[in-house]
C-alpha positions as CSV (number, residue, x, y, z in Angstrom):
1,X,154.5,41.4,140.0
2,X,152.6,41.9,143.3
3,X,152.0,45.6,142.6
4,X,151.8,45.4,138.9
5,X,148.4,46.1,137.2
6,X,146.8,43.4,135.3
7,X,147.3,45.5,132.2
8,X,151.0,45.8,132.9
9,X,151.3,42.1,133.4
10,X,149.6,41.5,130.1
11,X,151.8,44.0,128.3
12,X,154.8,42.1,129.7
13,X,153.6,38.7,128.9
14,X,150.7,37.7,126.6
15,X,148.1,35.9,128.7
16,X,145.5,35.5,126.0
17,X,144.9,31.8,126.2
18,X,141.3,30.6,125.5
19,X,140.2,27.3,126.9
20,X,138.4,24.9,124.6
21,X,134.8,23.9,125.2
22,X,135.6,20.2,125.3
23,X,138.3,20.6,128.0
24,X,135.9,22.6,130.2
25,X,133.1,20.0,129.7
26,X,135.4,17.1,130.5
27,X,136.6,18.7,133.8
28,X,133.2,19.9,135.0
29,X,131.6,16.5,134.2
30,X,134.0,14.8,136.6
31,X,132.7,16.9,139.5
32,X,129.1,16.1,138.5
33,X,129.9,12.4,138.3
34,X,131.1,12.6,141.9
35,X,128.4,15.0,143.1
36,X,125.4,15.6,140.7
37,X,124.5,18.7,142.9
38,X,128.0,20.2,142.9
39,X,126.6,23.4,141.3
40,X,123.0,23.3,142.3
41,X,121.7,26.6,143.8
42,X,125.2,28.2,143.4
43,X,126.2,31.6,142.1
44,X,129.2,31.2,139.7
45,X,131.7,33.9,138.9
46,X,133.8,33.7,135.8
47,X,136.3,36.6,136.1
48,X,139.3,37.4,133.8
49,X,137.1,36.2,131.1
50,X,135.7,37.5,127.8
51,X,132.0,36.7,127.9
52,X,131.4,37.2,124.2
53,X,134.2,34.8,123.2
54,X,134.7,32.6,126.2
55,X,133.8,28.9,126.2
56,X,133.4,29.1,130.0
57,X,130.5,31.5,129.6
58,X,129.0,29.5,126.7
59,X,129.2,26.2,128.7
60,X,127.7,27.4,131.9
61,X,125.0,29.5,130.2
62,X,123.9,26.5,128.1
63,X,124.0,24.2,131.1
64,X,122.3,26.7,133.5
65,X,119.1,24.8,134.1
66,X,120.7,21.3,133.9
67,X,123.2,22.3,136.6
68,X,120.6,24.0,138.7
69,X,122.5,27.3,138.9
70,X,121.2,30.2,140.9
71,X,123.2,32.9,139.0
72,X,125.9,33.2,136.5
73,X,128.2,36.2,136.4
74,X,131.0,36.7,133.8
75,X,133.3,39.6,133.5
76,X,135.8,40.7,130.9
77,X,138.9,42.9,130.9
78,X,139.0,46.2,129.0
79,X,140.6,45.9,125.5
80,X,142.7,49.1,126.1
81,X,144.4,47.3,128.9
82,X,145.4,44.2,126.9
83,X,148.6,43.9,124.8
84,X,148.4,46.0,121.6
85,X,149.0,43.0,119.4
86,X,145.7,41.4,120.7
87,X,143.2,42.5,118.0
88,X,139.9,43.8,119.2
89,X,136.7,44.5,117.3
90,X,133.3,45.0,119.0
91,X,130.9,42.2,118.2
92,X,127.6,42.8,116.4
93,X,125.9,41.7,119.6
94,X,127.4,44.7,121.3
95,X,127.3,47.2,118.5
96,X,123.6,46.6,117.7
97,X,122.6,47.0,121.4
98,X,121.3,50.4,122.5
99,X,123.9,50.4,125.3
100,X,126.8,50.5,122.9
101,X,129.4,53.2,123.7
102,X,132.4,53.6,121.4
103,X,134.6,54.9,124.2
104,X,133.5,52.4,126.9
105,X,133.9,49.4,124.6
106,X,137.7,50.2,124.7
107,X,138.2,51.4,128.2
108,X,135.7,49.5,130.3
109,X,135.3,45.8,131.0
110,X,131.9,44.2,130.7
111,X,129.7,42.1,133.0
112,X,127.3,39.5,131.8
113,X,124.7,38.0,134.1
114,X,122.2,35.2,133.8
115,X,119.4,34.4,136.3
116,X,116.2,33.7,134.5
117,X,114.3,33.3,131.2
118,X,114.3,36.7,129.5
119,X,113.2,35.6,126.0
120,X,110.1,33.8,127.2
121,X,111.0,30.6,125.4
122,X,110.7,28.5,128.6
123,X,114.4,27.8,129.0
124,X,117.3,29.7,130.6
125,X,120.3,29.7,128.4
126,X,122.9,31.8,126.6
127,X,120.1,33.8,124.8
128,X,119.1,35.2,128.2
129,X,122.4,36.8,129.2
130,X,122.1,40.4,130.1
131,X,125.1,42.7,130.0
132,X,126.4,46.2,130.8
133,X,129.7,48.0,130.9
134,X,131.6,47.8,134.2
135,X,132.6,51.0,135.9
136,X,136.3,50.1,135.6
137,X,138.5,48.0,133.4
138,X,137.7,44.6,135.0
139,X,140.9,44.1,137.0
140,X,140.1,41.3,139.4
141,X,141.6,43.3,142.3
142,X,139.3,46.2,141.8
143,X,136.6,46.7,144.4
144,X,134.0,46.2,141.7
145,X,135.2,42.7,141.0
146,X,136.0,41.9,144.6
147,X,132.3,42.6,145.4
148,X,131.3,40.0,142.8
149,X,133.8,37.5,144.2
150,X,132.2,38.0,147.6
151,X,128.8,37.3,146.2
152,X,129.9,34.1,144.4
153,X,129.9,30.6,145.8
154,X,132.3,29.2,143.1
155,X,134.9,31.0,140.9
156,X,135.8,29.3,137.6
157,X,138.2,30.6,135.1
158,X,141.5,30.5,133.3
159,X,143.3,33.4,135.0
160,X,146.3,35.2,133.6
161,X,149.2,32.7,134.0
162,X,151.6,35.5,135.0
163,X,149.3,36.4,137.9
164,X,148.5,32.9,139.1
165,X,149.9,33.4,142.6
166,X,148.1,36.6,143.2
167,X,144.8,35.3,141.8
168,X,144.9,32.3,144.0
169,X,145.6,34.5,147.1
170,X,142.7,36.6,146.0
171,X,140.4,33.5,146.1
172,X,141.8,32.1,149.4
173,X,141.3,35.5,151.0
174,X,137.5,35.2,150.8
175,X,137.3,31.4,150.9
176,X,135.4,30.7,147.6
177,X,135.4,27.3,146.1
178,X,137.1,27.4,142.7
179,X,138.2,25.6,139.6
180,X,141.0,27.4,137.8
181,X,143.8,26.6,135.3
182,X,147.5,27.0,135.9
183,X,150.9,25.5,135.3
184,X,151.6,22.2,137.0
185,X,154.8,23.7,138.4
186,X,152.7,26.0,140.5
187,X,152.4,23.2,143.0
188,X,156.0,24.1,144.1
189,X,155.1,27.7,144.9
190,X,155.2,28.6,148.6
191,X,151.7,30.1,148.2
192,X,150.3,26.8,146.8
193,X,152.0,23.8,148.3
194,X,150.9,24.4,151.9
195,X,147.3,24.4,150.7
196,X,147.9,21.1,149.0
197,X,149.6,19.6,152.0
198,X,146.7,20.7,154.2
199,X,144.2,19.2,151.8
200,X,142.6,22.6,151.1
201,X,143.5,22.5,147.4
202,X,144.2,19.7,144.9
203,X,144.6,19.0,141.2
204,X,141.5,18.6,139.1
205,X,140.2,15.5,137.5
206,X,141.7,15.7,134.0
207,X,145.4,15.0,134.3
208,X,148.2,17.4,133.4
209,X,150.7,16.7,130.7
210,X,152.3,18.3,127.7
211,X,149.7,18.3,124.9
212,X,146.8,17.4,127.2
213,X,145.2,20.8,126.7
214,X,145.4,23.1,123.7
215,X,144.5,26.8,124.1
216,X,143.3,29.1,121.3
217,X,145.6,32.1,121.0
218,X,145.4,35.3,118.8
219,X,146.3,34.5,115.2
220,X,149.0,37.2,115.2
221,X,150.6,36.0,118.4
222,X,154.3,35.2,118.3
223,X,155.1,31.8,116.8
224,X,156.4,29.4,119.4
225,X,157.1,25.7,120.0
226,X,154.0,23.8,120.9
227,X,151.7,25.5,118.4
228,X,149.4,24.2,115.7
229,X,146.9,25.5,113.2
230,X,143.5,23.8,113.0
231,X,140.4,25.0,111.3
232,X,142.0,28.4,110.6
233,X,142.7,29.0,114.3
234,X,146.0,29.0,116.2
235,X,146.4,26.8,119.2
236,X,149.1,26.6,121.9
237,X,149.9,23.9,124.4
238,X,151.5,25.3,127.6
239,X,153.7,22.7,129.1
240,X,152.1,20.9,132.0
241,X,148.9,22.9,132.2
242,X,146.6,21.6,135.0
243,X,143.3,22.3,136.8
244,X,143.5,23.4,140.4
245,X,140.3,23.1,142.5
246,X,138.6,22.8,145.9
247,X,135.7,20.7,144.4
248,X,135.9,17.0,145.1
249,X,136.0,14.4,142.3
250,X,136.2,10.6,142.1
251,X,139.8,10.3,140.7
252,X,141.3,11.7,143.9
253,X,139.8,8.7,145.8
254,X,141.0,6.0,143.4
255,X,143.8,4.1,145.3
256,X,147.1,3.5,143.5
257,X,147.7,-0.2,142.9
258,X,151.4,-0.8,143.9
259,X,154.0,-3.5,144.2
260,X,155.9,-4.2,147.4
261,X,159.5,-3.1,147.8
262,X,160.8,-6.6,147.0
263,X,158.6,-6.9,143.9
264,X,159.7,-3.5,142.6
265,X,163.4,-4.5,143.0
266,X,162.7,-7.7,141.1
267,X,160.2,-6.6,138.5
268,X,160.2,-2.8,138.1
269,X,160.6,-1.5,134.6
270,X,162.7,1.4,135.9
271,X,166.5,0.7,135.7
272,X,167.2,2.9,138.7
273,X,165.3,0.5,140.9
274,X,165.3,-2.9,139.3
275,X,168.1,-5.0,140.7
276,X,169.3,-1.9,142.6
277,X,166.8,-1.0,145.2
278,X,165.9,2.4,146.7
279,X,168.5,5.0,147.5
280,X,168.3,6.9,150.8
281,X,168.8,10.6,150.9
282,X,172.0,11.7,152.5
283,X,170.3,14.7,154.1
284,X,167.0,13.3,155.2
285,X,165.7,9.9,156.5
286,X,163.7,8.9,153.4
287,X,164.0,6.9,150.3
288,X,164.1,8.2,146.7
289,X,161.3,7.0,144.5
290,X,161.9,8.2,140.9
291,X,158.6,7.2,139.5
292,X,155.1,7.3,141.0
293,X,154.3,3.7,140.0
294,X,157.4,2.5,141.8
295,X,156.1,3.6,145.2
296,X,156.5,0.5,147.4
297,X,153.2,-0.6,149.0
298,X,154.8,-1.9,152.1
299,X,157.3,0.8,153.0
300,X,156.5,2.3,156.4
301,X,158.8,5.3,156.3
302,X,159.0,8.6,154.4
303,X,159.3,8.5,150.6
304,X,160.4,11.3,148.2
305,X,158.3,11.2,145.0
306,X,158.1,13.4,141.9
307,X,155.6,16.3,141.9
308,X,153.6,14.3,139.3
309,X,152.5,12.3,142.2
310,X,149.9,15.0,143.0
311,X,148.0,14.1,139.9
312,X,147.4,10.7,141.4
313,X,147.3,11.5,145.1
314,X,144.6,9.8,147.1
315,X,144.3,11.6,150.5
316,X,142.7,8.4,151.9
317,X,145.9,6.4,151.0
318,X,148.8,8.9,151.5
319,X,149.8,11.7,153.8
320,X,151.8,14.6,152.3
321,X,154.5,15.6,154.8
322,X,156.2,18.4,153.0
323,X,158.6,19.5,150.2
324,X,162.3,19.7,150.9
325,X,162.4,23.5,150.4
326,X,159.5,23.9,152.9
327,X,160.7,21.2,155.2
328,X,163.2,20.7,158.0
329,X,165.9,18.7,156.2
330,X,169.3,19.0,157.6
331,X,170.5,20.4,154.3
332,X,173.3,19.2,152.0
333,X,176.6,18.5,153.7
334,X,179.8,20.2,152.6
335,X,181.1,16.7,151.6
336,X,178.2,16.2,149.3
337,X,178.5,19.6,147.7
338,X,182.3,19.1,147.2
339,X,181.7,15.7,145.6
340,X,178.9,17.3,143.4
341,X,181.2,19.9,141.9
342,X,184.1,17.4,141.7
343,X,181.9,15.2,139.5
344,X,181.6,18.0,137.0
345,X,178.2,19.3,137.9
346,X,177.6,23.0,137.5
347,X,174.2,23.6,139.2
348,X,174.2,26.1,142.0
349,X,174.0,24.4,145.4
350,X,175.7,25.1,148.7
351,X,176.2,23.4,152.0
352,X,172.9,23.5,153.8
353,X,170.9,23.7,150.6
354,X,167.4,22.1,151.4
355,X,166.8,20.0,148.4
356,X,166.9,16.2,148.7
357,X,170.2,14.6,147.6
358,X,171.8,11.2,147.5
359,X,174.8,9.2,146.3
360,X,174.0,6.5,143.7
361,X,175.5,3.0,143.5
362,X,178.6,4.4,141.7
363,X,178.9,7.0,144.5
364,X,178.0,9.8,142.1
365,X,176.2,12.7,143.9
366,X,172.6,13.1,142.7
367,X,170.2,16.0,143.2
368,X,166.9,14.9,141.8
369,X,164.3,17.2,140.4
370,X,161.8,18.6,143.0
371,X,160.5,16.0,145.4
372,X,157.5,15.7,147.7
373,X,157.8,13.7,151.0
374,X,154.9,11.4,151.5
375,X,154.0,8.4,153.8
376,X,151.4,5.6,153.6
377,X,148.5,6.2,155.9
378,X,148.2,2.4,156.1
379,X,150.9,0.1,154.9
380,X,149.7,-2.7,152.6
381,X,151.4,-5.9,151.7
């Protein structure tokens, strides 16, 4: 995918997912609650967008003065470079403008900017947006959009899911702050996890989860699981969709309230722990914690927790040490792998495989779903 054009990626996989206004408002409000001046005096870039339809553009244009923005820039991708099944019809806003060009409306992206009151009504809002055609198709990797990135303080968008890795690298390269949407599983990417570990990137304020966000999709898009019709529009929920950001918010500083190891063994609602205790990995000196709420408050060593922990991670409370695949575990032993296959399992693992693994109380070999190694910064009782 690295050398594939944005248009090619969209042809291969439909990335037309439009974020709802209320989801944008909920997330942005969390940053403002933590820091009312989070956007004051800032230039915002909304790339990979569709300014005439996008709720991102509508939200920030309407809130321009309230947020104290310096400049709002929004760009779209050329219709000719989108999948053929995505319908396109120029809006009256564009067609009635003297700039309208029948050829460019198909082959060129657009740029919308907002800086001041153009209508003379005393307020700066969506009515004051100015637009023109881009020179190119709006691919975020074009020099035209790179220049806009370099001008911006904060980049906010729902980028093509199929190009999430590349889009994130594009942001990190220049060092912009950002608020973007991706799949929760992206935390396991080698391009993403090191940034999380180093506290350079974290999950947003609104928590990920199936059904937590519904995206509007083209009406003629393929029918799939996780879709619904509402108000004559088609919506799709995309697994564990999540916000990724470099902007601080209050939820990441809320401490987890936890029981001690003994209390968990006695009272935990999770059968894997209650009356059993915590298993130790056979290939790393750490304990297995199958649920975030079962993290023992008084354990001084390393703990392996599900990736959902990142949605509740407080950097003041915990230190993220690594992930087995990016960590120096000693790897699965030949004895464990032999026992794994002898038990009837069919997953592909080999001696030396880096994932965490353990034997349960019945001596069955267990390879849990992806884990993150963490440690308390200060053990509490």
